[in-house]
N, C-alpha and C positions, 0 to 999 in steps of 0.2 A: 520295532527301530528303524529308523533309516541309517539305510548304509552309506559309506564315503561316496558313493556314486551317484546319492540323491541330496548333497548336502543345496545343489541348486533351484530344489523345486520348493518354491515358498508354500505349495499347493500340502506338504508336509508336517509344516509347522504351526500351531494354532497361536491365535492371538495370545499375549503375556496380558491381563486385565490389569492385573496390578500395573504394571508399567505404564498400560496407559491415560489410567485412572489418575499416577501422579504429573505424567502430561501435561492433563488437563488442566490438574491444579496449578502447573508450574503458569501452562501459558496464561488463567485466569489473571494469578496473582502479577504477573507482565502488564497485566492490560489496566493493573487500578492504579487510579492516580501515586504514582510516586513507589508503584510497586509493593504496595504494603496493604495487607485485608485480614482480614479476620474468617472463624470458622464460618462463622452465620454467611457472611457474602459470599463467600467460596463454593458453599453448600450451597447458595440460590442459581450461583452463574455455572457449574459445574456439573447441577441435577446430579450431586453425588448427596447421600448421606452424612449428618453433620461429624455422624463418630470415624465413619468413612475417610472423610476430612480429616478430620486429626492425626486418626493414623497418620495418613499419608503425610500431613504434615511434618512429626515427630520421624519418620524415615528420613525426607527430604533433609529436613534440621541435623541428622544425624552424619550426613554425606555432606554437609555445609552447603547444601544450594539454597538452604530459605534461614534463615534464625528468629526471633522473639524481640520482637522492639522491644520499652522499656515500659509500656502501659500489662507487658506480661499478656496481653488479650492479642495483637498482631503481631501477624506475622510480615517477613519482608523479604524479598530474595537479596543471597546470600554472593560472596564474593565468587565462589566458585561458576556459579552462574557465566558469570562475563570469563570464565575459563575456558570453558566450555567454547566457548567463539572463537579462543585459538584459530582455532584449527578451521575454519572457516572460510574459504575463496568464494569471492564471488564475480560476478561479472568487471572483468577490469577496469573497464572504462567507467562503471559508475561507483566503482571503489577506490581507484584514482583524480580521477576528474571530478565527478558528478557529485559525489561526497564533500570532498572541501569545499565546495567551490556554495551549495548549499549554507553551509553554517558557514561558511564568509558572507552569505548575502542574507543572512538572517534578521542580522539586526535591522537592517534600512527595511526589509522587508517588513518587519513584525509578527505577519499571517507564518500560519504554516505552509511547508508543502512539500508533497508528492513529486517522485517521481517514479514514473510507471514504462514499463514495456506491452507490446501485445501477448496473449500466449492463448491457445482455443478459444476467442472471439470475449478474450475480455483480457481488462488493462491489468496487470498483477504492480503492485505499489512495491520496489527493489528501496529502492533508499527515500526518509523523512523527515523532517524535523517536527512533527508535530508532540515530537517527545521531548523537544526545547523548545519549542516555542509556550510563549505564556499566554499567549493569546486560544493555546489549541482547545477544542471542545473534546478533542479525541487523544488515548496516549501509543494507544499500539497500533498502526494501521501497516510497515511492511507486512508485506502476502495477502493485505488483501483483495480481491476481483474488482475492480470496478466496472460498469457497463458502458459497452463503448460507447452508444448511441445518446447519448442522456446527460453524458458527464464531461468537460471539458477535457482530458484527460484523450479520452476516445476519439474525441474527437478532432480534436490536434491533430493526433497521430493519423485519422482514418484521412484528413483534407492532406497531409503533405507524404502519407509515407508512396513506395511505388503502386503504377496501377496493377498489374498481377498481386499484390500482395491486396489491397483494399479490395478488389475484385472477389478473392480466398475469402476473405474474413467476413465481406458481408451474406454470399453463400456459405457459409456456417450458419452464421444467425438468421440466414432467414428459414433454413429447416427445425430452427426453436419453437418451440409450439408457445411460451409467455407471449408476454407483451412486446420483449425488445425482440421478438420473430417477429410481430406480427410488424411493429416498426420497420422493422428492415424487410420485409416484404413492398411497404408505401412507396417506389422507388422514385417517386416526387417529392416524398417528406425529406429520403435521404440526400437529396439531389438541391434541397435547395440548404436544406442544415452546411452539409459541407461547401455549397456553392457563398453562401455568406459568413461564414467563417474563415473563406481565403479572402472574402471581401476585405473585411476587415483587417485580415492580418493574424489572431488570434481566435480563439479558443471560446469558446463562454457557456452558465448551464446557470440556469437560476431559479431551482427547484423542482428541476424535469428528477431528478432521481432524489423516486418519492419518498427513501427511507433517509435524506438530507437534504429535504424538503426547505429546512430554513438556512441554505448554505445558499455564498453563489459562485463558482470559482471558477478562472480565467487559466487558460493552457496555449504552452506553446509547443512547440516542435523541438526535439533534439533530433539535428539531423546530420549529416554527412554525405556532403555538397548538394544532391535537390531531395534529396529524399527522407523522410524521420524512419528513426530508431527507434525512438522512444517521444514522448511528452511530457513535461510538469510544468504543473498544477499549482497556485495560489488559492487558500482559503478563507471566503472572508463569511461571517455571517447576514443577511440579509439585511438585518437593522441598526448594521453598523456603520455602512460605509455606504456614499453617496453613490449615484454611477459617476457620476461629475470627475470623485476622488478617485474612482476603479483606473476611470478612460487615460488622465491627466498624472493621477502617482503613482497609482503599482502597477498598471499596465506598461512604462516604461521600466520601472524598474526586475518588474518580470524577462520580457523583453532580452535585459542584460546578461542578466545571471542564466539564463536559454541560450544567449548568444554565445557567451566565454564559455561552457560547458560541449557547446558543437563544436567552436574554433577547439578548447584540447581535445577532442576525440581525433578531429581531422588532422593534428599534427602527432596522434598518439601513434608511431612505428605499427603499432595495431589496427591501429583506425583505420 
C-alpha cells in the first residue's frame, strides 16, 4: 500500500483500464460527424467489444456525458462534456486572439483552417474551424500532430522561425528513421523547399503528405516581429479549386487572417 510519501511516484499506480476505455469511447464519439454514433461504429473505431462499448456508454450516460438520440440506437455527446472543458486554460494568445479571428473569417474563407505550433518535431493543431466548416472532411483535428516537411503548416513555420529553432528542429528530424528523417537529411531538398516558400511568400503542399493526398493546403506564419511562433493553414480539396482560385482568392484572404492574428498577438501585453 502506498505511503503518504510515495504519492508522487506514478510507477506505484496501475492504469485504470475502465477509465482509459471510457475516454477512448468519448474520443471516438467526438470525432464522428455531429458527435453522434452507434455501438457498432464505436466498437470498430476503438477496437473494443460491442458489449464493452455498450456498458461504457451506459455508464457515461449515467454521468451525463452522453445521451441517447431519438432513434434509441445512437448516442450523442452530452452537455457535461462541455462543462468539463470550462476549466481548460490554453495558450493565452490562441484563445484571446487567434480563435475569435478564425471564426470571424470562416464565412469568407469557407474552407477549414488549422492553427498549429511546433512541438517535438511536429506541428500540433491548437485551434481549428474544421468542426464548423461545411466544407471540412474531418470533424476533430485539435491535438493532431502534423509532419513538418510535407505540410504547409510545417513549411510556413520553418521558413520564418528563428534560425536556432530551425536548426534544432531539423537536427531532431534528421535523427528519425522514417521517410521524414530521410527527407530532413537531404539538405538540398530542405533548402529548396524553404527557399521556394520564402520567395512565394506563403507555404504550400499538394498531396505530399501521403495520408492527406487529396488535399491542397496553403499556410502562413504567425509572427511576432520577424520570427514565426506558429502557422495557420487553409485546407482545400484538390479537385474543387484551381491554382488560379487559390492564388487570387484564397491566398489573399488567408494572408489577411494571418496578419490580423500576428498583429493582435504583437499588441497583446503578453505578446
